[in-house]
Each structure stands twice: as structure tokens, then as C-alpha cells.
N, C-alpha and C positions, 0 to 999 in steps of 0.2 A: 533572097535579096542580098546583094553584095554591100560591103561596107562603103564602097565607092558610090553607091546609088544616091545616098543622102548626105549632104554636106555636114550636118550636125553629127551623124554617125561617123563620118570620116574624121572630124575633129576629135570626137571622143576616142576613137581608135588611136589617133596620133597621141593624144594626151596619155593614154595608158602606156603606149610604147615609150614615150618620153620619161614617164615615171620609172619604168623598168630600166631604162638606160641609166638614169641617175642612180637608182638603187645599186647598179652594178659598177658605179664609180666613173662613168663617162663624163668627161668635161663638157662644158657648154660649147666650146669650140668644136669638139668632135661631133657632138650632136648636130650642130649647125652644118658642118661639112657633110654629114650623112643626109641631112634634110635637103641639101643642095643636090646631092647625087640622086635621091629619090625624086625630087622635083623635075630634074632633067629626064629621068626615065619616064615618069608619068606624062610629061608634056610631049615627049616624042613617040611614045609607044602605046599609050592608053587613051582611048576615046573618052572625052569628058562625059560623065553621066548626068551632069546637071549644069545649070547656068553658072554657078560659082566656079566650078572646075573649068568651064570653058573660058571664063574671064582670066583665071589664073594661068591657063595654058597659053592664051593669047599674050598676056603680059610676059610670061616666061620666054616665049618665042621671039619677042622683039627686044628683050633686055640684053644688055651686055653681061659679061661674066660677073662683074661687080654688082650689077643690079640684080642678077639672079641670086647672088649670095645674100643680098639684102631681102629679097622676097623670101628666101628660105629662112633667114633669121626672123623675119616678121611672122612667118607661119609658126615657128617655134614659140614665139612670144604669145601669139594668138591662142594656141592650145594650152599654154601654161596658165593663162588667165581663165580659161574655159569655164 
């Protein structure tokens, strides 16, 4: 089973990576920019494995650049509160 198959597993995976990034001194802005890049990659190259991912991919694909940045930032906040 891939970490992408279950949305809760995906959020947990992201939360762990977020903590690692913080431990290595990455700023919130850098983390959000990386989340934006990953979001674009996933939306364009990875088939959604569940309903939540499908909704995120659909939102990403219709969003402007600023809106995509907001989605990425919101995902970072979501996993921080995990």
C-alpha cells in the first residue's frame, strides 16, 4: 500500500516531512513554496488514489497561480494541526 492510497496516511507522511524540514531550519515560506511545487507535480502527473486527492487535483487544475499557492499553504496548515 502506497502512502498516497489513504488520505490520512498522506497527511501523516506530510506532517513528518514538515517536521523534518523545520528541524533542518527551513522557513515557512520555503516549506510553502515546496508544497506548491509538489502540489503541481501531483496534480499533473499522479492519478488520484482517493476522493480527497481527486478533489484537490480538480481544485488545483482550475486555480490561478495565487490560488494554487493558497491551496499549498492551506495543506501545510492542515498537516501542522494534524
